[in-house]
C-alpha positions as YAML, in Angstrom:
chain: A
units: angstrom
residues:
- id: 1
  name: MET
  ca: [-14.68, 6.25, -8.34]
- id: 2
  name: THR
  ca: [-13.01, 2.85, -8.20]
- id: 3
  name: ASN
  ca: [-11.11, 3.82, -5.06]
- id: 4
  name: GLU
  ca: [-14.33, 4.91, -3.36]
- id: 5
  name: ILE
  ca: [-15.95, 1.56, -4.13]
- id: 6
  name: LEU
  ca: [-12.95, -0.32, -2.79]
- id: 7
  name: ILE
  ca: [-12.95, 1.77, 0.39]
- id: 8
  name: ALA
  ca: [-16.68, 1.12, 0.89]
- id: 9
  name: LEU
  ca: [-16.24, -2.64, 0.35]
- id: 10
  name: GLY
  ca: [-13.28, -2.68, 2.74]
- id: 11
  name: ALA
  ca: [-15.26, -0.82, 5.39]
- id: 12
  name: LEU
  ca: [-18.20, -3.19, 5.04]
- id: 13
  name: GLY
  ca: [-15.87, -6.17, 5.24]
- id: 14
  name: ALA
  ca: [-14.20, -4.79, 8.37]
- id: 15
  name: LEU
  ca: [-17.61, -4.17, 10.00]
- id: 16
  name: GLY
  ca: [-18.72, -7.70, 9.12]
- id: 17
  name: LEU
  ca: [-15.54, -9.19, 10.60]
- id: 18
  name: LEU
  ca: [-15.92, -7.11, 13.75]
- id: 19
  name: ALA
  ca: [-19.57, -8.14, 14.11]
- id: 20
  name: SER
  ca: [-18.62, -11.81, 13.66]
- id: 21
  name: LEU
  ca: [-15.98, -11.54, 16.38]
- id: 22
  name: LEU
  ca: [-18.44, -9.86, 18.71]
- id: 23
  name: LEU
  ca: [-21.08, -12.54, 18.10]
- id: 24
  name: CYS
  ca: [-18.50, -15.25, 18.71]
- id: 25
  name: LEU
  ca: [-17.48, -13.67, 22.02]
- id: 26
  name: VAL
  ca: [-21.10, -13.24, 23.11]
- id: 27
  name: ALA
  ca: [-21.92, -16.86, 22.20]
- id: 28
  name: LYS
  ca: [-19.00, -18.12, 24.28]
- id: 29
  name: LYS
  ca: [-19.82, -15.79, 27.16]
- id: 30
  name: PHE
  ca: [-23.49, -16.70, 27.39]
- id: 31
  name: ASN
  ca: [-23.29, -20.28, 26.23]
- id: 32
  name: VAL
  ca: [-25.62, -22.55, 28.24]
- id: 33
  name: PHE
  ca: [-24.41, -26.10, 28.56]
- id: 34
  name: GLU
  ca: [-27.11, -28.72, 28.09]
- id: 35
  name: ASP
  ca: [-26.57, -32.16, 29.45]
- id: 36
  name: PRO
  ca: [-26.57, -34.64, 26.55]
- id: 37
  name: ARG
  ca: [-28.81, -36.91, 28.64]
- id: 38
  name: VAL
  ca: [-31.63, -34.40, 28.12]
- id: 39
  name: GLY
  ca: [-31.66, -35.19, 24.41]
- id: 40
  name: GLN
  ca: [-31.50, -38.93, 25.09]
- id: 41
  name: VAL
  ca: [-34.46, -38.76, 27.45]
- id: 42
  name: GLU
  ca: [-36.45, -36.56, 25.06]
- id: 43
  name: GLU
  ca: [-36.02, -39.15, 22.30]
- id: 44
  name: VAL
  ca: [-37.88, -41.83, 24.29]
- id: 45
  name: LEU
  ca: [-40.72, -39.45, 25.29]
- id: 46
  name: PRO
  ca: [-43.80, -39.59, 23.00]
- id: 47
  name: GLY
  ca: [-43.42, -36.04, 21.69]
- id: 48
  name: ALA
  ca: [-47.05, -35.09, 22.35]
- id: 49
  name: ASN
  ca: [-46.02, -31.85, 24.09]
- id: 50
  name: CYS
  ca: [-49.38, -31.90, 25.88]
- id: 51
  name: GLY
  ca: [-48.15, -30.42, 29.13]
- id: 52
  name: GLY
  ca: [-49.83, -33.15, 31.18]
- id: 53
  name: CYS
  ca: [-46.57, -33.79, 33.01]
- id: 54
  name: GLY
  ca: [-46.62, -30.23, 34.34]
- id: 55
  name: PHE
  ca: [-43.74, -28.99, 32.18]
- id: 56
  name: PRO
  ca: [-43.71, -26.99, 28.92]
- id: 57
  name: GLY
  ca: [-43.48, -29.86, 26.47]
- id: 58
  name: CYS
  ca: [-41.38, -33.01, 26.31]
- id: 59
  name: HIS
  ca: [-38.08, -31.10, 26.35]
- id: 60
  name: GLY
  ca: [-39.03, -29.52, 29.68]
- id: 61
  name: MET
  ca: [-39.97, -32.94, 31.04]
- id: 62
  name: ALA
  ca: [-36.64, -34.42, 29.89]
- id: 63
  name: ASP
  ca: [-34.72, -31.58, 31.52]
- id: 64
  name: ALA
  ca: [-36.68, -32.06, 34.77]
- id: 65
  name: CYS
  ca: [-35.89, -35.80, 34.80]
- id: 66
  name: VAL
  ca: [-32.16, -35.19, 34.40]
- id: 67
  name: LYS
  ca: [-32.16, -32.52, 37.11]
- id: 68
  name: ALA
  ca: [-34.14, -34.79, 39.43]
- id: 69
  name: LYS
  ca: [-31.54, -37.53, 38.88]
- id: 70
  name: ASP
  ca: [-28.74, -35.14, 39.79]
- id: 71
  name: ALA
  ca: [-30.55, -33.55, 42.76]
- id: 72
  name: ALA
  ca: [-32.28, -36.45, 44.49]
- id: 73
  name: ASN
  ca: [-31.36, -39.51, 42.41]
- id: 74
  name: SER
  ca: [-35.08, -40.21, 42.07]
- id: 75
  name: LEU
  ca: [-37.86, -39.71, 39.52]
- id: 76
  name: GLU
  ca: [-40.56, -39.73, 42.20]
- id: 77
  name: GLY
  ca: [-43.37, -37.33, 41.32]
- id: 78
  name: LEU
  ca: [-42.45, -37.25, 37.61]
- id: 79
  name: LEU
  ca: [-44.74, -38.99, 35.16]
- id: 80
  name: CYS
  ca: [-45.39, -38.77, 31.45]
- id: 81
  name: PRO
  ca: [-49.17, -39.41, 31.29]
- id: 82
  name: VAL
  ca: [-49.05, -40.27, 27.58]
- id: 83
  name: GLY
  ca: [-46.24, -42.80, 27.79]
- id: 84
  name: GLY
  ca: [-47.09, -44.06, 31.26]
- id: 85
  name: ASN
  ca: [-44.99, -46.51, 33.24]
- id: 86
  name: GLU
  ca: [-43.45, -48.04, 30.09]
- id: 87
  name: VAL
  ca: [-41.87, -44.75, 28.97]
- id: 88
  name: MET
  ca: [-40.83, -43.81, 32.49]
- id: 89
  name: GLY
  ca: [-39.07, -47.16, 32.71]
- id: 90
  name: LYS
  ca: [-37.02, -46.27, 29.62]
- id: 91
  name: VAL
  ca: [-36.21, -42.85, 31.09]
- id: 92
  name: ALA
  ca: [-35.07, -44.48, 34.32]
- id: 93
  name: GLY
  ca: [-32.89, -46.88, 32.32]
- id: 94
  name: ILE
  ca: [-31.14, -43.99, 30.57]
- id: 95
  name: LEU
  ca: [-30.50, -42.24, 33.88]
- id: 96
  name: GLY
  ca: [-29.49, -45.38, 35.75]
- id: 97
  name: LEU
  ca: [-32.48, -45.45, 38.11]
- id: 98
  name: GLU
  ca: [-35.21, -47.88, 39.06]
- id: 99
  name: ALA
  ca: [-38.59, -46.86, 37.70]
- id: 100
  name: GLY
  ca: [-41.39, -46.58, 40.22]
- id: 101
  name: ALA
  ca: [-44.84, -47.61, 39.05]
- id: 102
  name: ALA
  ca: [-47.43, -44.82, 39.03]
- id: 103
  name: GLU
  ca: [-51.14, -45.58, 39.24]
- id: 104
  name: PRO
  ca: [-52.90, -44.65, 35.99]
- id: 105
  name: LYS
  ca: [-55.47, -41.85, 36.06]
- id: 106
  name: VAL
  ca: [-58.39, -40.87, 33.86]
- id: 107
  name: ALA
  ca: [-60.48, -37.74, 33.32]
- id: 108
  name: VAL
  ca: [-63.86, -37.86, 35.10]
- id: 109
  name: VAL
  ca: [-66.80, -35.57, 34.29]
- id: 110
  name: ARG
  ca: [-68.53, -34.69, 37.57]
- id: 111
  name: CYS
  ca: [-71.87, -33.61, 36.16]
- id: 112
  name: ASN
  ca: [-74.90, -35.82, 35.66]
- id: 113
  name: GLY
  ca: [-77.29, -33.07, 34.62]
- id: 114
  name: ASN
  ca: [-78.45, -34.49, 31.32]
- id: 115
  name: ILE
  ca: [-81.04, -32.86, 29.09]
- id: 116
  name: CYS
  ca: [-83.96, -34.60, 30.83]
- id: 117
  name: ALA
  ca: [-82.80, -34.01, 34.40]
- id: 118
  name: ARG
  ca: [-81.74, -30.41, 33.85]
- id: 119
  name: PRO
  ca: [-84.13, -28.67, 31.43]
- id: 120
  name: LYS
  ca: [-83.19, -25.38, 29.80]
- id: 121
  name: VAL
  ca: [-84.51, -22.12, 31.22]
- id: 122
  name: ALA
  ca: [-82.65, -19.81, 28.80]
- id: 123
  name: VAL
  ca: [-80.93, -19.88, 25.41]
- id: 124
  name: PHE
  ca: [-77.33, -18.78, 24.84]
- id: 125
  name: ASP
  ca: [-76.91, -17.13, 21.46]
- id: 126
  name: GLY
  ca: [-73.25, -16.18, 21.70]
- id: 127
  name: ALA
  ca: [-70.00, -17.84, 20.63]
- id: 128
  name: LYS
  ca: [-70.05, -21.60, 21.01]
- id: 129
  name: SER
  ca: [-67.48, -21.59, 23.78]
- id: 130
  name: CYS
  ca: [-67.81, -22.64, 27.40]
- id: 131
  name: ALA
  ca: [-65.30, -19.96, 28.42]
- id: 132
  name: VAL
  ca: [-67.35, -17.21, 26.74]
- id: 133
  name: ALA
  ca: [-70.64, -18.54, 28.09]
- id: 134
  name: ALA
  ca: [-69.27, -18.84, 31.63]
- id: 135
  name: ALA
  ca: [-67.99, -15.27, 31.51]
- id: 136
  name: THR
  ca: [-71.29, -13.82, 30.33]
- id: 137
  name: PHE
  ca: [-74.01, -15.77, 32.17]
- id: 138
  name: ALA
  ca: [-74.65, -18.75, 34.45]
- id: 139
  name: GLY
  ca: [-75.80, -21.14, 31.75]
- id: 140
  name: GLU
  ca: [-78.89, -22.30, 29.93]
- id: 141
  name: THR
  ca: [-80.21, -24.34, 32.87]
- id: 142
  name: GLY
  ca: [-81.16, -23.60, 36.46]
- id: 143
  name: CYS
  ca: [-77.89, -25.12, 37.72]
- id: 144
  name: ALA
  ca: [-75.10, -22.55, 37.81]
- id: 145
  name: PHE
  ca: [-72.47, -25.20, 38.62]
- id: 146
  name: GLY
  ca: [-73.03, -27.80, 35.90]
- id: 147
  name: CYS
  ca: [-71.48, -28.50, 32.51]
- id: 148
  name: LEU
  ca: [-72.26, -25.93, 29.79]
- id: 149
  name: GLY
  ca: [-71.96, -28.54, 27.04]
- id: 150
  name: LEU
  ca: [-70.32, -26.32, 24.40]
- id: 151
  name: GLY
  ca: [-67.27, -28.54, 23.96]
- id: 152
  name: ASP
  ca: [-64.19, -26.59, 25.08]
- id: 153
  name: CYS
  ca: [-62.94, -29.85, 26.60]
- id: 154
  name: VAL
  ca: [-63.37, -31.63, 23.25]
- id: 155
  name: LYS
  ca: [-61.33, -28.96, 21.44]
- id: 156
  name: ALA
  ca: [-58.57, -29.11, 24.08]
- id: 157
  name: CYS
  ca: [-58.09, -32.90, 23.86]
- id: 158
  name: GLN
  ca: [-55.29, -33.93, 21.47]
- id: 159
  name: PHE
  ca: [-56.14, -37.61, 21.71]
- id: 160
  name: ASP
  ca: [-59.80, -37.67, 20.62]
- id: 161
  name: ALA
  ca: [-60.66, -39.09, 24.04]
- id: 162
  name: ILE
  ca: [-63.69, -36.93, 24.84]
- id: 163
  name: ARG
  ca: [-66.90, -36.09, 22.98]
- id: 164
  name: ILE
  ca: [-70.27, -34.48, 23.65]
- id: 165
  name: ASN
  ca: [-73.07, -37.04, 23.73]
- id: 166
  name: PRO
  ca: [-75.92, -35.53, 21.66]
- id: 167
  name: GLU
  ca: [-78.55, -37.42, 23.68]
- id: 168
  name: THR
  ca: [-77.41, -36.22, 27.11]
- id: 169
  name: GLY
  ca: [-75.62, -32.99, 26.16]
- id: 170
  name: LEU
  ca: [-72.72, -33.98, 28.42]
- id: 171
  name: PRO
  ca: [-69.07, -34.86, 27.71]
- id: 172
  name: GLU
  ca: [-68.11, -38.53, 27.71]
- id: 173
  name: VAL
  ca: [-64.54, -39.77, 28.23]
- id: 174
  name: ASP
  ca: [-63.15, -42.72, 26.29]
- id: 175
  name: GLU
  ca: [-60.99, -44.36, 28.97]
- id: 176
  name: GLU
  ca: [-59.03, -46.35, 26.39]
- id: 177
  name: LYS
  ca: [-57.85, -43.16, 24.68]
- id: 178
  name: CYS
  ca: [-57.56, -40.86, 27.69]
- id: 179
  name: VAL
  ca: [-53.97, -40.33, 28.84]
- id: 180
  name: ALA
  ca: [-54.89, -38.08, 31.80]
- id: 181
  name: CYS
  ca: [-52.96, -35.10, 30.43]
- id: 182
  name: GLY
  ca: [-55.45, -32.77, 32.13]
- id: 183
  name: ALA
  ca: [-56.02, -30.51, 29.11]
- id: 184
  name: CYS
  ca: [-59.80, -30.99, 29.29]
- id: 185
  name: ALA
  ca: [-59.84, -30.17, 33.01]
- id: 186
  name: LYS
  ca: [-57.89, -26.96, 32.41]
- id: 187
  name: ALA
  ca: [-60.21, -25.96, 29.55]
- id: 188
  name: CYS
  ca: [-63.41, -26.38, 31.62]
- id: 189
  name: PRO
  ca: [-64.44, -23.02, 33.16]
- id: 190
  name: LYS
  ca: [-66.90, -24.75, 35.51]
- id: 191
  name: PHE
  ca: [-64.26, -27.19, 36.86]
- id: 192
  name: VAL
  ca: [-66.54, -30.20, 36.42]
- id: 193
  name: ILE
  ca: [-63.71, -32.34, 35.00]
- id: 194
  name: GLU
  ca: [-61.03, -33.76, 37.25]
- id: 195
  name: LEU
  ca: [-58.35, -36.45, 37.08]
- id: 196
  name: ARG
  ca: [-58.94, -39.48, 39.27]
- id: 197
  name: LYS
  ca: [-57.28, -42.85, 39.64]
- id: 198
  name: LYS
  ca: [-58.68, -45.44, 37.27]
- id: 199
  name: SER
  ca: [-59.13, -47.78, 40.20]
- id: 200
  name: ALA
  ca: [-59.67, -47.03, 43.87]
- id: 201
  name: MET
  ca: [-57.71, -50.19, 44.65]
- id: 202
  name: LYS
  ca: [-54.77, -51.89, 43.01]
- id: 203
  name: SER
  ca: [-56.88, -53.97, 40.69]
- id: 204
  name: PRO
  ca: [-56.70, -54.74, 36.96]
- id: 205
  name: MET
  ca: [-60.38, -53.79, 36.77]
- id: 206
  name: PRO
  ca: [-61.40, -50.12, 36.93]
- id: 207
  name: LYS
  ca: [-63.06, -50.00, 40.36]
- id: 208
  name: ARG
  ca: [-63.89, -46.35, 40.80]
- id: 209
  name: VAL
  ca: [-66.62, -44.43, 42.66]
- id: 210
  name: TRP
  ca: [-67.29, -40.69, 42.43]
- id: 211
  name: VAL
  ca: [-69.96, -38.10, 43.17]
- id: 212
  name: ASP
  ca: [-71.29, -36.98, 39.80]
- id: 213
  name: CYS
  ca: [-72.24, -33.49, 40.95]
- id: 214
  name: ILE
  ca: [-70.60, -30.29, 42.22]
- id: 215
  name: ASN
  ca: [-73.75, -28.26, 42.91]
- id: 216
  name: LYS
  ca: [-73.22, -26.34, 46.16]
- id: 217
  name: ASP
  ca: [-76.81, -25.14, 46.53]
- id: 218
  name: LYS
  ca: [-78.93, -26.47, 49.38]
- id: 219
  name: GLY
  ca: [-80.83, -29.67, 48.78]
- id: 220
  name: ALA
  ca: [-84.19, -28.30, 47.66]
- id: 221
  name: ALA
  ca: [-82.65, -25.69, 45.34]
- id: 222
  name: ALA
  ca: [-80.17, -28.20, 43.88]
- id: 223
  name: ARG
  ca: [-82.92, -30.76, 43.23]
- id: 224
  name: LYS
  ca: [-85.13, -28.12, 41.63]
- id: 225
  name: ALA
  ca: [-82.35, -27.23, 39.18]
- id: 226
  name: CYS
  ca: [-81.40, -30.85, 38.46]
- id: 227
  name: GLN
  ca: [-83.17, -34.08, 39.37]
- id: 228
  name: ASN
  ca: [-79.82, -35.91, 39.55]
- id: 229
  name: ALA
  ca: [-78.14, -33.43, 41.89]
- id: 230
  name: CYS
  ca: [-76.44, -34.27, 45.18]
- id: 231
  name: ILE
  ca: [-78.59, -32.82, 47.98]
- id: 232
  name: GLY
  ca: [-75.95, -33.07, 50.70]
- id: 233
  name: CYS
  ca: [-78.10, -35.38, 52.87]
- id: 234
  name: GLY
  ca: [-75.04, -37.19, 54.27]
- id: 235
  name: LYS
  ca: [-76.43, -40.73, 53.93]
- id: 236
  name: CYS
  ca: [-73.40, -41.77, 51.89]
- id: 237
  name: GLN
  ca: [-71.07, -40.41, 54.58]
- id: 238
  name: LYS
  ca: [-72.87, -42.39, 57.31]
- id: 239
  name: VAL
  ca: [-72.62, -45.75, 55.54]
- id: 240
  name: CYS
  ca: [-68.96, -45.35, 54.49]
- id: 241
  name: LYS
  ca: [-66.77, -47.52, 56.75]
- id: 242
  name: PHE
  ca: [-63.51, -46.03, 55.47]
- id: 243
  name: GLU
  ca: [-64.11, -42.31, 56.16]
- id: 244
  name: ALA
  ca: [-63.67, -41.67, 52.45]
- id: 245
  name: ILE
  ca: [-66.67, -39.32, 52.08]
- id: 246
  name: THR
  ca: [-67.04, -35.78, 53.31]
- id: 247
  name: VAL
  ca: [-69.96, -33.40, 52.84]
- id: 248
  name: GLU
  ca: [-68.97, -29.75, 52.52]
- id: 249
  name: ASN
  ca: [-70.92, -26.83, 51.07]
- id: 250
  name: ASN
  ca: [-73.98, -29.08, 50.58]
- id: 251
  name: VAL
  ca: [-72.19, -31.53, 48.27]
- id: 252
  name: ALA
  ca: [-70.46, -34.86, 48.93]
- id: 253
  name: PHE
  ca: [-66.91, -35.67, 47.85]
- id: 254
  name: ILE
  ca: [-65.19, -39.07, 47.72]
- id: 255
  name: ASP
  ca: [-61.48, -39.25, 48.54]
- id: 256
  name: ASN
  ca: [-59.92, -41.52, 45.95]
- id: 257
  name: GLU
  ca: [-57.08, -42.44, 48.31]
- id: 258
  name: LYS
  ca: [-59.39, -43.75, 51.03]
- id: 259
  name: CYS
  ca: [-62.20, -45.24, 48.93]
- id: 260
  name: LYS
  ca: [-62.25, -49.05, 48.71]
- id: 261
  name: ALA
  ca: [-65.01, -49.17, 46.07]
- id: 262
  name: CYS
  ca: [-67.35, -51.22, 48.28]
- id: 263
  name: GLY
  ca: [-70.41, -49.64, 46.63]
- id: 264
  name: MET
  ca: [-72.32, -48.95, 49.86]
- id: 265
  name: CYS
  ca: [-72.62, -45.22, 49.15]
- id: 266
  name: VAL
  ca: [-73.90, -45.85, 45.62]
- id: 267
  name: SER
  ca: [-76.75, -48.03, 46.87]
- id: 268
  name: GLU
  ca: [-77.60, -45.53, 49.63]
- id: 269
  name: CYS
  ca: [-77.75, -42.31, 47.56]
- id: 270
  name: PRO
  ca: [-81.42, -41.24, 47.21]
- id: 271
  name: THR
  ca: [-80.89, -39.19, 44.02]
- id: 272
  name: GLY
  ca: [-78.45, -41.43, 42.15]
- id: 273
  name: ALA
  ca: [-75.77, -38.73, 42.26]
- id: 274
  name: ILE
  ca: [-73.01, -41.22, 43.09]
- id: 275
  name: HIS
  ca: [-71.71, -43.20, 40.14]
- id: 276
  name: ALA
  ca: [-69.34, -46.13, 39.81]
- id: 277
  name: THR
  ca: [-67.67, -48.23, 37.14]
- id: 278
  name: GLU
  ca: [-69.22, -51.50, 36.01]
- id: 279
  name: PRO
  ca: [-67.28, -53.85, 38.36]
- id: 280
  name: VAL
  ca: [-68.53, -51.83, 41.34]
- id: 281
  name: MET
  ca: [-72.08, -51.66, 39.97]
- id: 282
  name: ILE
  ca: [-72.23, -55.47, 39.96]
- id: 283
  name: VAL
  ca: [-71.60, -55.34, 43.73]
- id: 284
  name: VAL
  ca: [-74.13, -52.52, 44.08]
- id: 285
  name: GLU
  ca: [-76.85, -54.57, 42.38]
- id: 286
  name: LYS
  ca: [-76.17, -57.41, 44.81]
- id: 287
  name: LEU
  ca: [-76.40, -54.98, 47.73]
- id: 288
  name: LYS
  ca: [-79.70, -53.60, 46.42]
- id: 289
  name: ALA
  ca: [-81.10, -57.12, 45.94]
- id: 290
  name: LYS
  ca: [-80.06, -58.04, 49.48]
- id: 291
  name: LYS
  ca: [-81.65, -54.87, 50.85]
- id: 292
  name: GLU
  ca: [-84.90, -55.54, 48.97]
- id: 293
  name: ALA
  ca: [-84.95, -59.12, 50.27]
- id: 294
  name: GLU
  ca: [-84.45, -57.88, 53.83]
- id: 295
  name: LYS
  ca: [-87.27, -55.32, 53.40]
- id: 296
  name: LYS
  ca: [-89.56, -58.01, 52.01]
- id: 297
  name: ALA
  ca: [-88.74, -60.40, 54.84]
- id: 298
  name: ALA
  ca: [-89.28, -57.65, 57.42]
- id: 299
  name: ALA
  ca: [-92.62, -56.72, 55.81]
- id: 300
  name: GLU
  ca: [-93.74, -60.36, 55.81]
- id: 301
  name: ALA
  ca: [-92.69, -60.78, 59.44]
- id: 302
  name: ALA
  ca: [-94.56, -57.60, 60.40]
- id: 303
  name: ALA
  ca: [-97.67, -58.77, 58.55]
- id: 304
  name: ALA
  ca: [-97.52, -62.16, 60.26]
- id: 305
  name: ALA
  ca: [-97.08, -60.52, 63.67]
- id: 306
  name: LYS
  ca: [-100.03, -58.21, 63.00]
- id: 307
  name: ALA
  ca: [-102.21, -61.10, 61.90]
- id: 308
  name: ALA
  ca: [-101.27, -63.05, 65.02]
- id: 309
  name: ALA
  ca: [-102.00, -60.03, 67.24]
- id: 310
  name: GLU
  ca: [-105.44, -59.59, 65.61]
- id: 311
  name: ALA
  ca: [-106.25, -63.28, 65.96]
- id: 312
  name: ALA
  ca: [-105.37, -63.48, 69.68]
- id: 313
  name: PRO
  ca: [-108.32, -61.35, 71.04]
- id: 314
  name: LYS
  ca: [-110.77, -63.23, 68.84]
- id: 315
  name: ALA
  ca: [-109.61, -66.52, 70.26]
- id: 316
  name: GLU
  ca: [-110.02, -65.22, 73.82]
- id: 317
  name: ALA
  ca: [-113.50, -63.83, 73.09]
- id: 318
  name: ALA
  ca: [-114.85, -67.02, 71.51]
- id: 319
  name: PRO
  ca: [-117.54, -68.80, 73.79]
- id: 320
  name: GLN
  ca: [-116.37, -72.03, 75.38]
- id: 321
  name: THR
  ca: [-118.73, -75.01, 75.11]
- id: 322
  name: GLU
  ca: [-119.50, -76.79, 78.39]
- id: 323
  name: ALA
  ca: [-118.61, -80.43, 78.68]
- id: 324
  name: PRO
  ca: [-121.76, -82.73, 78.67]
- id: 325
  name: LYS
  ca: [-122.92, -83.94, 82.12]
- id: 326
  name: ALA
  ca: [-123.06, -87.62, 82.96]
- id: 327
  name: GLY
  ca: [-126.28, -89.27, 81.96]
- id: 328
  name: GLU
  ca: [-127.20, -86.70, 79.38]
...
């Protein structure tokens, strides 16, 4: 009995030793070398693992930075949206590169169909999820393109930078908290959220203009579904001096790269579908005041011309008194 136990223990020990040797050989055979710089870069990244950089987490971003250094000696096109230029500067320092400054971006909600402008025509009684609602029906309003307002974007944001306004029923982005990771845009099944530059020009102030609508219906149908909809009239495109606006599929779009934030399109839009940040709106108010003054002056000039034209025939028709004769 004792011998049998000893034989069994010896056999188990031999199998364990053999397995250990095999594992050791396999580990050496398939060992993947990781550049130590990857770990150094990962340490300076914020660790949010949000995927906003386009890679699976901060480790993937660190690996991409090291490979970019080795392949092209440049970090162009790589950006950590959470850390921004400050973090990318540290990464460049580790890799012995000069950091290029990237223009900050922010999430923009391109829907202005608030509760008053876009009344409900149906009630959704399913799961409180935009993805579920979008898969089952067009939405509670007459606009099949607008925001569903069920908050998938809010749940996707790790930085508490977006919320649903109870008064409008639409998402609102806190620009101070938004890191432009793009999670909210990916979560939106209607694609009403997009990332845009904080400023259309290199300015410390957020000068940004965008069309707050993606409704592709024709003008009358779009306006019937939402009073704030873009009707594709093209007035904004005509007044733009920088060819930054195009109208396709009955809706206008502003190219952030070409836009100079002059505000002309905002003041021209008949439905108020084009929105802008406060610095641009100050310019827009001045443009509107100037336009009103010009209209008033033109109306006054027309009224004066009309009055003069009406007075001229009367003056010609008035009887002329004869001069008194001598001796009278």
